[in-house]
Every structure is written in structure tokens, then in C-alpha cells.
C-alpha positions in Angstrom: 0.0 0.0 0.0 1.4 3.4 -1.0 0.7 6.5 1.1 2.3 9.8 2.1 2.2 12.1 5.1 1.5 15.7 3.7 1.5 19.0 5.5 -1.0 21.7 4.6 -2.0 24.8 6.7 0.4 23.7 9.6 -1.4 20.3 9.9 -0.4 16.9 8.8 -2.6 14.5 6.7 -2.3 10.9 5.5 -2.9 10.9 1.8 -3.7 7.6 0.0 -4.3 7.3 -3.8 -8.0 7.3 -4.5 -8.8 8.7 -1.0 -9.7 12.2 0.2 -8.3 14.6 2.7 -9.9 17.7 4.4 -7.6 20.6 4.6 -8.2 24.3 5.6 -9.9 26.4 3.0 -7.8 27.0 -0.1 -8.4 29.9 -2.5 -8.9 27.6 -5.4 -12.0 26.8 -7.4 -13.5 23.4 -7.3 -12.3 21.1 -10.1 -8.8 22.6 -10.2 -5.6 20.6 -9.6 -3.4 21.2 -6.5 0.2 20.1 -6.1 1.2 19.5 -2.5 5.0 19.5 -2.2 5.5 19.4 1.6 5.8 15.6 1.9 7.2 14.5 5.2 7.1 10.7 4.7 6.6 8.3 1.8 5.7 4.6 2.3 5.5 2.2 -0.7 4.9 -1.3 0.7 7.8 -2.1 3.0 10.0 0.8 1.7 9.6 3.8 3.9 11.4 7.1 3.2 11.5 9.7 5.9 12.2 13.3 4.8 14.9 15.5 6.3 12.8 17.5 6.8 11.0 16.9 3.4 11.0 14.2 0.8 12.2 15.9 -2.5 10.8 15.3 -5.9 7.8 13.3 -4.7 4.8 15.7 -4.8 1.2 14.7 -4.1 -1.3 15.6 -6.9 -4.8 16.3 -5.8 -8.1 17.7 -7.2 -10.4 20.1 -5.4 -13.8 18.3 -4.9 -15.7 20.9 -2.8 -15.6 23.6 -0.2 -17.7 23.1 2.9 -18.1 24.2 6.5 -17.3 22.1 9.6 -19.4 21.5 12.7 -20.4 24.5 14.8 -18.2 25.4 17.8 -19.5 27.5 20.7 -17.2 30.0 22.4 -18.3 31.3 25.7 -16.4 34.0 27.7 -17.5 34.3 31.3 -16.4 36.5 34.2 -18.4 36.0 37.4 -17.6 39.3 39.2 -17.6 41.6 36.2 -20.9 40.4 34.6 -19.3 39.5 31.4 -21.2 36.9 29.3 -20.1 36.6 25.7 -21.2 33.7 23.5 -19.8 33.3 20.0 -20.5 30.5 17.4 -17.9 29.5 14.7 -17.8 27.1 11.8 -14.5 26.5 10.2 -14.2 26.5 6.3 -12.6 23.4 4.8 -11.6 22.1 1.4 -12.0 18.5 0.4 -9.2 17.2 -1.9 -9.1 14.0 -3.9 -5.7 12.3 -4.0 -5.0 11.5 -7.7 -1.4 10.5 -7.7 1.6 10.3 -5.4 5.0 11.2 -7.0 5.8 12.0 -10.7 6.7 15.2 -12.3 3.3 15.6 -13.9 -0.2 14.5 -13.2 -1.0 11.5 -15.4 -4.6 11.8 -16.3 -6.2 8.4 -16.2 -8.8 7.6 -18.8 -12.1 6.9 -17.2 -12.9 3.2 -17.1 -15.7 2.3 -19.4 -18.2 0.3 -17.7 -20.0 -1.9 -20.2 -23.7 -1.9 -19.7 -24.8 -5.3 -18.5 -27.1 -6.9 -21.0 -30.5 -7.0 -19.6 -31.7 -10.5 -19.7 -35.4 -10.6 -19.6 -36.5 -13.5 -17.7 -39.2 -15.5 -19.3 -42.3 -14.3 -17.6 -44.4 -17.4 -17.0 -48.0 -16.8 -18.0 -50.2 -17.1 -14.9 -52.0 -20.3 -14.9 -55.6 -19.9 -15.8 -57.7 -20.5 -12.7 -60.0 -23.4 -13.1 -63.5 -22.0 -13.5 -65.7 -23.2 -10.8 -68.5 -25.3 -12.3 -71.7 -23.8 -11.2 -74.1 -26.5 -10.1 -77.7 -26.0 -11.4 -79.9 -24.9 -8.7 -82.9 -27.2 -8.3 -86.0 -25.4 -9.0 -88.4 -25.3 -6.1 -91.5 -27.3 -6.9 -94.5 -25.2 -6.5 -97.3 -27.4 -5.3 -100.6 -26.0 -6.2 -103.3 -27.1 -3.8 -106.4 -28.3 -5.4 -108.5 -27.3 -2.4 -108.3 -23.6 -3.4 -109.6 -24.1 -6.9 -111.7 -27.3 -6.7 -113.7 -26.4 -3.7 -114.3 -22.8 -4.4 -117.3 -21.2 -2.7 -120.0 -19.7 -4.9 -119.8 -16.1 -5.6 -121.3 -13.8 -3.0 -121.2 -16.5 -0.3 -118.6 -16.6 2.4 -117.4 -20.0 3.6 -118.9 -21.0 6.9 -116.8 -20.3 9.9 -115.2 -23.2 11.6 -116.5 -24.1 15.0 -113.8 -24.6 17.6 -114.6 -27.3 20.2 -111.4 -27.0 22.1 -112.4 -24.1 24.3 -115.8 -25.7 25.2 -114.2 -29.0 26.0 -111.7 -27.3 28.2 -114.4 -25.6 30.1 -116.3 -28.8 30.7 -113.2 -30.6 32.0 -112.4 -27.7 34.3 -116.0 -27.7 35.6 -115.8 -31.4 36.3 -112.5 -31.2 38.0 -113.5 -28.4 40.4 -115.3 -30.0 43.5 -118.5 -28.3 44.6 -118.1 -26.4 47.9 -119.8 -28.1 50.8 -122.6 -26.1 52.7 -121.3 -24.3 55.7 -122.7 -25.5 58.9 -122.9 -22.9 61.6 -121.8 -24.5 64.8 -123.0 -22.8 67.9 -120.8 -23.4 70.9 -123.5 -22.5 73.4 -126.4 -24.9 73.2 -129.5 -23.8 75.2 -130.6 -26.6 77.5 -134.2 -27.4 77.9 -135.9 -26.1 81.1 -135.8 -28.6 83.9 -139.2 -29.8 85.3 -139.8 -29.2 89.0 -139.5 -32.4 91.0 -142.8 -33.9 92.4 -143.4 -33.4 96.2 
């Protein structure tokens, strides 16, 4: 693995080919190329070169991706006895760099890799199986029985059929009358019976 330790804005960053680094804001438009020459260390596999203080003729070629702001930092000044309360918010401006190449006198522009479009293989769409139609059973027609009593024994016009006599109620009354016993005549019993007058005895 090949990487380099680069200094920018008084800070050190680890640059790897194909990776990105976030440095302090640079006055360069996005999309422009930036050459970082302050390389402090270069590592190529097991070979490690340490600069004294810099590694010469091994610049790091980068491209500006974007400019952005970092997270907000709150600064609060406080003096308890002087009634000083000062709160300030700050967001640092940064520049994101894409590491294109480590070393070389010029930036070698790599041709973009052509990605062949994958042939779309349309899977055979199986036709949905036709659902077996439910056989509708024939509904048996209800047999309408026509009673012959209504037509055959029709009453003559203008005359109403005789009302039916009900014997159930009368039979019930007779049975109830038989079942009830007749009340016995009340006999007044007198507790005090008057005795017949006694005849005077013969002298």
C-alpha cells in the first residue's frame, strides 16, 4: 500500500491514492488541480522514506472536490464578578481534496474506465395459470305445489265460507268444571247450646 504524510496549513494529513483529505480552506475553485510539495514521509509497501525535513521530488497531486463548513463550535467567555457573558459560534471552512497521484513530475490523467452496460436478460415471464373455472351446479327449481282445495272447492260467488267451530275451548271448560269440586254447605256450629228447662220435682 502506497501512502504519504503531507503538510497543509500547519497540519499533517495521511494521503492515499484514491482517497480524500480535508484541509483548511484553499483559495482555489472546485475542479482545479493542487500540487502538495511538503511531503514528510513516503511509504511504498515495505519501503519507507522519511524526509529531512521533506522528501524531495515526490509531490502529491490532488483535485479540489468541494468547499464546505465544519461543525459549529460555541465559544463562551465568562467573568463571574464583572458580569461578562459573551457567546460566539464559529464554523471553520474546509476544502476536500481527492488524491489523484503520489509522485511523478506531472499528473497523469487516467482515462475513465468504461463500464459496459450489462445486457439486460429478460427472464421469461411465465404466464399465470388460468384459474379453473368453478363449475356452477344447477340450482334445483323449487317445486311449487298448487293445492287443489283452493280451486276445486271454491265457494259460490257472494257467499262466504262457513266459519269453523272450535270445540277445544268448550271441552276445556267442561273438563275444568268437572275437575272443580262443589263447595260443601257451611254448617254454623253454635258453641253455646241452650238446654231445655228442667221440670220441677214432684213433692
